[in-house]
C-alpha positions as CSV (number, residue, x, y, z in Angstrom):
1,M,-94.3,-30.8,-120.6
2,L,-92.8,-34.1,-121.6
3,A,-92.2,-35.3,-118.3
4,I,-96.0,-34.4,-116.9
5,T,-97.5,-36.0,-120.0
6,A,-95.2,-39.2,-119.3
7,L,-96.6,-39.3,-115.5
8,F,-100.1,-39.2,-116.3
9,A,-99.8,-41.5,-119.0
10,L,-97.8,-44.1,-116.5
11,I,-100.4,-43.3,-113.9
12,V,-102.8,-44.4,-116.2
13,V,-101.1,-47.4,-117.8
14,V,-100.7,-48.6,-113.9
15,C,-104.6,-48.2,-113.0
16,V,-105.7,-49.9,-116.2
17,V,-103.7,-53.0,-115.4
18,Y,-104.4,-53.1,-111.9
19,F,-108.1,-52.9,-112.5
20,A,-108.1,-55.3,-115.1
21,I,-106.5,-57.7,-112.6
22,A,-108.2,-57.0,-109.5
23,Y,-111.7,-56.7,-111.0
24,R,-111.6,-59.2,-113.8
25,D,-115.1,-61.0,-114.4
26,D,-115.9,-64.6,-116.1
27,A,-119.4,-64.1,-115.7
28,E,-120.9,-62.6,-119.1
29,D,-124.5,-61.6,-118.0
30,K,-123.9,-59.6,-114.6
31,D,-125.4,-56.3,-114.0
32,G,-123.5,-54.3,-111.4
33,A,-125.6,-52.5,-108.4
34,R,-126.1,-48.8,-108.4
35,I,-123.3,-46.9,-106.7
36,P,-123.9,-43.8,-105.2
37,G,-121.6,-41.0,-105.4
38,A,-120.4,-42.1,-109.2
39,M,-121.2,-38.5,-110.5
40,Q,-118.7,-36.7,-108.1
41,L,-116.1,-39.5,-109.3
42,E,-116.9,-38.7,-112.6
43,L,-116.7,-35.2,-112.2
44,G,-113.4,-35.6,-110.2
45,W,-111.3,-37.6,-112.8
46,S,-113.0,-35.7,-115.5
47,L,-112.2,-31.6,-114.6
48,I,-108.9,-32.3,-112.6
49,P,-107.0,-33.3,-115.6
50,F,-109.1,-30.5,-117.8
51,F,-108.2,-27.9,-115.7
52,V,-104.2,-28.9,-115.4
53,A,-104.3,-29.3,-119.1
54,T,-106.0,-25.9,-119.6
55,S,-103.4,-24.3,-117.2
56,I,-100.5,-25.6,-118.9
57,F,-101.9,-24.4,-122.2
58,V,-102.8,-20.9,-120.9
59,W,-99.2,-20.8,-119.4
60,A,-97.4,-22.1,-122.7
61,S,-99.4,-19.5,-124.5
62,I,-98.3,-16.4,-122.6
63,A,-95.0,-17.9,-123.0
64,L,-95.0,-17.8,-126.6
65,V,-96.7,-14.4,-126.7
66,R,-94.0,-13.0,-125.0
67,I,-91.4,-14.8,-127.3
68,G,-93.0,-13.3,-130.2
69,R,-93.1,-9.8,-128.9
70,G,-89.4,-9.8,-127.9
71,P,-88.0,-7.2,-125.6
């Protein structure tokens, strides 16, 4: 569990640092253009971690119930 959490945290940190450097902008009053397909991107990076975390939760819950019941 700790390794999976550390992996996701490392990926997020690396991406944030990279994109902060690559796409920095000094102009304060610019509005970006609308990006077609942004909803699919938003859903993708929201739902994939949700399902991974939910799967880990269900797996851990089943294991906890089995430990609690005993043989």
